C-alpha positions, -999 to +999 in steps of 0.1 A: +154-845+365+174-854+337+149-833+311+153-803+331+191-803+329+190-809+291+167-781+286+190-758+307+220-768+284+199-760+253+186-728+268+224-716+274+234-727+238+209-706+226+216-678+249+251-677+237+242-673+200+225-642+211+249-624+227+264-614+195+239-593+187+244-570+223+278-563+214+288-528+205+300-523+168+337-524+163+336-512+125+319-490+103+300-521+086+285-531+120+280-497+129+258-487+098+239-521+105+233-510+136+216-478+125+244-455+135+269-432+117+304-428+118+318-394+131+355-380+127+360-365+162+325-368+183+287-371+184+276-336+167+240-332+177+231-331+215+209-363+211+237-386+196+254-408+217+283-429+210+277-465+212+303-483+197+334-478+175+340-476+138+377-482+128+407-467+144+387-452+175+361-433+154+329-433+173+301-445+161+269-422+169+231-427+170+204-405+176+186-410+210+152-400+220+148-374+247+119-374+267+105-340+288 
């Protein structure tokens, strides 16, 4: 039973470190690393969606696949 609680604690530590990669970008460098572009007002193309922010509230946009 001790091994179960120890493995559970290790699993929580590993998952906590992985959560940093799931956060939305909060500056222009993180936006570009995530494959996005900083747009001035809104995401320009109809297949682009905002998924985070660059600096000062500027949206970070990324192309989204559209399936018909």
